[in-house]
N, C-alpha and C positions, 0 to 999 in steps of 0.2 A: 387454757386453751390458747395455743399458738396460732397466729394468723400468718399465713404465707402469702407475700406479695408476689405477684407475677411480674416478670419483666415486660415494659410495654413493647408492643410490635412496632418495628421501624423497618418499613421497606425502603431500600434504595434501589431505583431502577438502574439497569445496566447502562453504561455510557454509549453503547452502540447496540443496536439490534437489527435483525435481518431485514426489517423494513426500510432501512437507510441504504441497503446495498442496491443502488439503482443505475450504476454505470457498469457497462460491459468492458473488461480489460482482457488483454491477451499477453501472456508471459512467453518469452521466446528466448533463444540463444542464436547469436550470429554465427555464421559459418564464413570462413574466408572465400573470396572470389576464386573460382578456378581460373587458372591462366596466369599471364605475367602481371596484369594490372592489380595494383594494391586496392584494398577495400573489403567490405563485408557484404554478405548477402543475408539480410535479417529475417530468414524465414524458416526456422525450425521451432514450430510451435510446442511449447511444453505444457501449458495449462491455460484454460480460459475460465472465467468465472465473473459473477457480479461483484462489485466493490463499492465502497464509499470513498470518494476523492476529495481530500481537503487541500485547499492551497494554504500558502502562508497566511495566518491570522493577522488581521489589521493591527493588533496590538504587538505583534512580533515583527512588523515590517522594518523598523529601524535595525533591529538586531539581524535581521536577514539580510539587509543591505551591507552592513558591515562584515558579515561573514561570507558574503557572495552566494547565498542560498536562497535568493528572492524567487527564483523559478522552481524550487523544489516542491514536490507534492507528498502528502502523507496518504498512503493508500491502505485502506482496512479491508481485509477479506476474511472469509470463514476459514478456520484451520482446515487445510485439505487432509489431514491425518495420514501423512506418508505418501499420498498420490503425488504431491509436489512440494519441494522445498525451495523457497527463493534464496538466491545466491547473488553475490555482487558480479557475477560474470553474466548475469541475465539482463534482459531488458524488458520494459513493459510499454505496451500501446494502450492508450486510453481512447475508447470509441466514442467521442463526442465531437461535434463539428469544430469546437474551439481547439481541441488537442489532437485532431486526426493526423496531422502532418508533423508532430513531434514525437521523437523517440526518447524514452527515459531510461537511464541506467539505474539499476537498483544499487543504492549506497549501503542500505542497512535493512536487515529484517529481523523482527523479534516478536515473541508473543505479547499480546496485550495483557498485562498484568492485572486489569480490573476484570477482564472477562477472557478466560482461557480458551474460548471457542473461536477466537479471532486472532489474526496475525496483523501487525502494523509493519508497513513497508515504507521506507524513505527513498524517494526516487528523485534524480536530478536530470535535467535536459542534457542529453548527449550531444556533442558537437560533430 
């Protein structure tokens, strides 16, 4: 009689879940000012949603200082499934008192490889 051993169950919780999406963010593209003055009018809203916003981690501060990326944010949002696709021409506004007056350029957007239901976005302060 052959005894079959079962593989032990190992649950690994996802790195991010919807309960961590607590910050309202707005994605938009800027339009050039009408008239002779240079500049942009930042109000063509493309997408709004809840997000998880992470600053540079304490362990990465020295690397961020040397790269000039100390003010970068990592923003995680649910995958909009075609309703919106973040691009490096877009901007993001984080709606919290600490970030309300800052405008962030999207540097890079890619799917979260650990959980395909989310997209990670790297954003830097725009000047």
